[in-house]
C-alpha positions in Angstrom: 0.0 0.0 0.0 1.4 3.4 -0.9 1.9 6.2 1.5 -0.8 8.3 -0.1 -3.4 5.5 0.4 -2.3 5.1 4.0 -2.7 8.8 4.6 -6.2 8.9 2.9 -7.5 5.7 4.7 -6.1 6.4 8.2 -8.9 8.8 9.2 -11.5 6.3 8.1 -9.9 3.6 10.1 -9.8 5.8 13.2 -13.5 6.8 12.7 -14.5 3.1 12.4 -12.5 2.4 15.6 -14.3 5.3 17.4 -17.7 4.1 16.3 -16.9 0.6 17.5 -15.9 1.9 20.9 -19.1 3.9 21.2 -21.2 0.9 20.3 -19.5 -1.1 23.1 -20.2 1.7 25.6 -23.8 2.0 24.5 -24.6 -1.6 25.3 -23.7 -1.3 28.9 -26.5 -2.2 31.5 -26.7 -0.9 35.0 -28.9 -2.0 37.9 -29.5 -0.6 41.4 -30.5 -3.1 44.1 -32.2 -1.4 47.0 -31.5 -3.2 50.3 -33.1 -2.9 53.8 -32.5 -4.9 56.9 -34.3 -4.9 60.2 -32.6 -6.5 63.2 -35.2 -7.0 66.0 -34.5 -6.4 69.7 -33.5 -9.5 71.6 -35.8 -8.5 74.4 -39.1 -8.2 72.4 -40.2 -8.9 68.9 -43.1 -10.4 66.9 -42.2 -11.0 63.3 -43.3 -13.2 60.4 -41.1 -16.3 59.9 -41.1 -15.5 56.2 -41.8 -11.8 55.9 -41.8 -11.7 52.1 -45.6 -11.9 51.9 -46.3 -8.9 54.3 -45.9 -6.0 51.8 -48.1 -7.8 49.2 -51.8 -8.0 49.0 -53.0 -11.4 50.2 -55.7 -13.0 48.1 -58.4 -15.0 49.9 -59.6 -17.3 47.1 -63.3 -18.3 46.8 -64.2 -21.9 46.6 -67.4 -22.2 44.5 -68.0 -25.8 45.6 -68.0 -25.1 49.3 -69.0 -21.4 48.8 -66.3 -20.3 51.2 -63.4 -17.9 51.3 -60.1 -19.4 52.4 -58.4 -18.5 55.6 -55.0 -16.7 55.6 -52.6 -18.5 57.9 -49.0 -17.3 58.4 -46.3 -18.3 60.8 -44.8 -15.7 63.3 -42.0 -15.9 65.8 -42.7 -14.0 69.1 -40.4 -13.4 72.0 -40.3 -11.2 75.1 -37.7 -11.9 77.7 -39.3 -9.7 80.4 -43.0 -10.7 80.4 -46.0 -11.6 78.2 -47.2 -10.4 74.8 -50.6 -8.8 74.1 -52.2 -8.2 70.8 -55.0 -5.9 69.7 -56.7 -4.7 66.4 -56.4 -1.1 65.6 -59.5 -1.1 63.4 -62.5 -3.4 62.8 -61.3 -6.2 60.6 -63.5 -6.5 57.5 -63.5 -6.7 53.7 -65.6 -4.0 51.9 -67.1 -4.4 48.5 -65.6 -1.7 46.3 -69.0 -1.1 44.5 -71.6 -1.6 47.3 -72.0 -1.4 51.0 -71.6 -5.1 51.4 -69.0 -6.2 54.0 -67.4 -9.4 55.1 -66.4 -9.6 58.8 -63.0 -11.2 59.6 -62.0 -13.2 62.6 -58.4 -12.7 63.7 -56.5 -15.0 66.0 -52.9 -15.2 67.1 -51.5 -18.3 68.8 -55.0 -19.7 68.9 -56.3 -16.7 70.8 -59.0 -14.4 69.3 -57.8 -10.8 68.8 -60.2 -7.9 69.1 -59.8 -4.1 69.5 -59.3 -4.8 73.3 -55.7 -5.9 74.1 -55.5 -9.6 75.1 -52.6 -11.8 76.1 -51.6 -14.0 73.2 -48.3 -15.3 74.4 -47.8 -16.3 78.1 -44.6 -15.6 80.1 -43.1 -19.1 79.7 -43.7 -19.2 75.9 -42.5 -15.6 75.6 -39.3 -16.1 77.5 -38.3 -19.1 75.3 -39.7 -17.6 72.1 -42.5 -19.3 70.2 -43.3 -20.0 66.6 -47.1 -19.7 66.1 -49.8 -18.7 63.6 -51.7 -15.6 62.7 -55.0 -16.5 61.2 -57.4 -14.3 59.4 -60.7 -16.0 58.7 -63.6 -14.6 56.7 -67.0 -15.0 58.4 -69.6 -16.3 56.0 -72.8 -14.2 56.1 -76.1 -16.0 57.0 -77.3 -15.2 53.4 -74.0 -16.3 51.8 -71.4 -14.2 50.1 -72.6 -11.6 47.7 -70.8 -11.3 44.3 -68.3 -8.4 44.3 -64.7 -7.3 44.6 -63.8 -6.9 48.3 -60.8 -5.1 49.8 -59.6 -4.5 53.3 -56.8 -4.7 55.7 -56.1 -6.0 59.2 -54.0 -3.7 61.5 -52.5 -5.5 64.5 -50.5 -4.1 67.4 -48.3 -6.3 69.6 -47.3 -5.0 73.0 -44.6 -6.1 75.4 -46.2 -6.4 78.9 -43.9 -6.2 81.9 -45.5 -7.4 85.1 -45.6 -4.8 87.9 -43.7 -5.9 91.1 
């Protein structure tokens, strides 16, 4: 190749190399992973064994054969090294039809104890001291006239309190 051809083709070769480098840079992918960690107190905590379900809406499937809604049942670990644990509901637990005034009442229990808006002991001192794995259950109450068709939504707001006995 003559010097003249090298001088004329050199800028084109450099341009092709630059375009190739830009193409490589343009195909880069980046991701951000958000992280969060909660480390509970060793003195008192009530947490789901598998908390991945908690931030998601839980679906209570309807069984057309038995005409019932399924019960939500999730495992929790509870511990309080200085006393008992009480639970209460912050609001009335119910599902509300989004298009009508129809409601479905919900029964809530923790460690086989019914939970209402009045605080009730759900874990005794012996269980609490050792720590206990137990269940939260949310069960729809079937109306006397049966369930009415609709799309129902609602939430259950629970509070757990560490109770320290007075001397």
